[in-house]
Residue, then its C-alpha position, 0 to 999 in steps of 0.5 A: x482547503x476545499x476537500x470532497x470524498x468521492x466514490x470510483x463511480x463518481x469518478x468515472x461519471x465525470x467522464x461523460x459529463x466533461x468528455x476527454x478534454x486535457x486542458x488545464x484549469x486555472x492556477x488560481x482558486x475561484x475565491x481568490x485570485x491571488x492564491x495559486x490552486x494545488x488539486x491533489x488526488x489522494x487514495x490513502x483513505x485510511x489517514x483522510x482526516x489526518x491529510x485534512x488537518x495537515x493541508x489546514x496547517x500547510x495553508x496557515x503557513x502558505x496563504x498564497x497556496x490553496x490546496x483542494x483535496x479529492x480522496x477516492x472511496x475505499x475499495x476502488x481501483x486507485x489506478x483506474x480512478x485516476x485514469x478517469x480523472x485524467x480523462x475527465x479533463x480535470x487533472x490534478x497537480x499532485x498524485x501517487x503512483x504505486x512503483x514502476x508499473x505506474x511510472x511507466x504508465x504516467x511517464x509522459x506527464x510526470x514532472x522530473x523530481x530529481x533536483x528537489x530537496x526530497x529527492x536528495x534526502x530520500x533513503x538509499x534505495x527508495x527512489x528506484x520505484x519511480x525512476x525511469x530513464x534517469x529521470x526521478x518521476x516520484x518521491x516516496x510517501x512513506x515506507x510501509x511494511x506488510x504480512x501476517x499482522x496478528x493479535x499477540x495477546x490472543x497468541x499468549x492466551x493460546x500458550x504460544x510464543x511468537x519469538x519461537x515461530x521460526x519456520x513454516x512448520x512452526x506457523x502451521x502448528x501455531x495455526x492449528x493450536x489457535x483452531x483447536x482454542x478457537x471456542x475458548x478464545x472467542x475466536x470466529x476464525x484464525x484468519x480473517x484474510x480479505x480475498x474479496x479484495x483483489x488488492x490484498x492478494x496482489x500484495x501478498x504475492x510479492x512474498x513469493x514472487x520477489x525472491x524469484x527476481x532477486x528481490x529487485x523492482x527492476x528485475x520484476x519489471x523487466x522480466x518476460x517469464x514468470x516461473x514461479x519458482x516458490x509456488x509450493x510455499x505459496x499454496x501452503x500458505x494459501x491453503x492455510x488461510x483458506x482452511x481456517x479463515x472465518x468466512x469464505x476467503x474469497x468473498x471477505x471485505x476489508x471492513x469485515x476483515x479489519x474492523x469487525x473480526x480483527x479490531x474486536x479480537x474475533x480473529x487472531x491474523x490478517x494480511x495487512x500493513x501498518x497502514x491499518x494503525x489509524x483504523x485500528x487506533x480509531x476502534x480500540x486506542x490499545x490494539x496498535x501499542x499492546x496487541x498488534x505484531x507482525x509474523x514473517x513469511x518463511x518462503x525459502x527455509x535457507x533464509x531468515x524469514x522476511x516481510x515486505x517493505x519499502x515505498x508503497x506509494x510516490x508522490x508526483x507532480x503533473x508536468x501539464x501544470x503551469x509552473x507555479x502550480x508545479x513549484x506550490x506542489x513541490x513546496x506542499x510536499x517539501x513542508x510535509x517532510x521537512x517542516x518540524x509541524x509537517x514531520x511531527x504529524x508524518x510520524x505521530x498522526x499518520x503513523x508513517x515510517x518516513x522514507x527520508x534521512x531527516x528523520x531519526x529511528x527514535x521518532x518512529x512512535x508506533x511499534x509495529x512501524x518500529x518493528x517494520x523499520x528493524x526488519x529493514x535494518x537487519x535485511x530481513x525485508x523484501x520489496x513492494x515487487x508487485x507494483x513492478x508487475x504488468x499493468x493491471x496484473x496484481x488485481x485483475x490476474x493474482x487477485x481474481x485467481x486466488x478467488x477462483x482457487x478458494x472458491x474451488x473454481x480452479x485447482x493450484x496447477x491451473x492457478x499457476x498456468x493461468x499466472x504464468x501465461x498472463x504474465x508472458x502475454x502482457x510482457x510480449x505485447 
């Protein structure tokens, strides 16, 4: 396997060096003309090492295929980086998209995977986020869940029983208790919400926008107007995070949030998902097993609390490639999720919640992933609707406007007006 880690700036640089050609490169590896070369564009930086090991095992089992993986550096706009990669003329054969918005953007270049083994094995409903015009344009990479991740040991030390947090008021009271005891608990702040990363706030918004559209990806993707029916609860949660954040919410980055504060026990709550488990394990091998848990959002008091869970990313195959490259790409995906060696890595090394029926719930070893799986089974999860917003809206509108609100540059009424106006403008173009 040939691999490289690059920054978004480097991806953009390719555009000026190569130009805008879209011609396909040779399907054979430079070093061995007998091998089919598959270019993989990976944006999951938190599992880059695991992906490298998985690719090496696949290549051992498939010596006729050469995987060349490029991983985009963390903190980048994945969609823009992928656009730049295509514009450079160096089109990947295998890449990821995020939901219906991504499927609509890339529909013209995606191979129909509807007849593949993985499409047939996908858990019911998980193909919705990549199905357009009766074509399955992507297969789910995994199921991910997110929300308020907590260090449950800190809650216990503060005398808080998390099983009794069954409403927003219970949550608010717990936050106030943690803040009152933060010095003795060694906290720099109750929250470490990384609002400096606009993608975090884009994901966060799903909690409050999904119920407006009946928790439907399709309905969200087709909606012409955004009424912000649940904006009062959105504001209430946001105000808590702003008030009790360890440092200004609008400027905190991912590394400070996850690695410096949360993993070290200096913050009790972050807004993230089970994808951070490998990072936490690398910093403290006991954290994910003994300390990590998730609290639901209580957006509609008439219902049980919910988390957000579902396929976040979909594997897609580039239809512009030669058929042998397409077939090799599909073989790589199939091996990853159906071969015993690949399946073991997906569950144990990646910490993924698998989206395919050939896995069993008992195979999920990570406690947080098991909890998320239980929320799904109990019907207490809403989908990743932020991937069905207008193109660029989660990062460039929601994320940016949360920063403005947290920095007191706008008030909540202005925040709502901007979100509704931008949504309507994008959907009427």
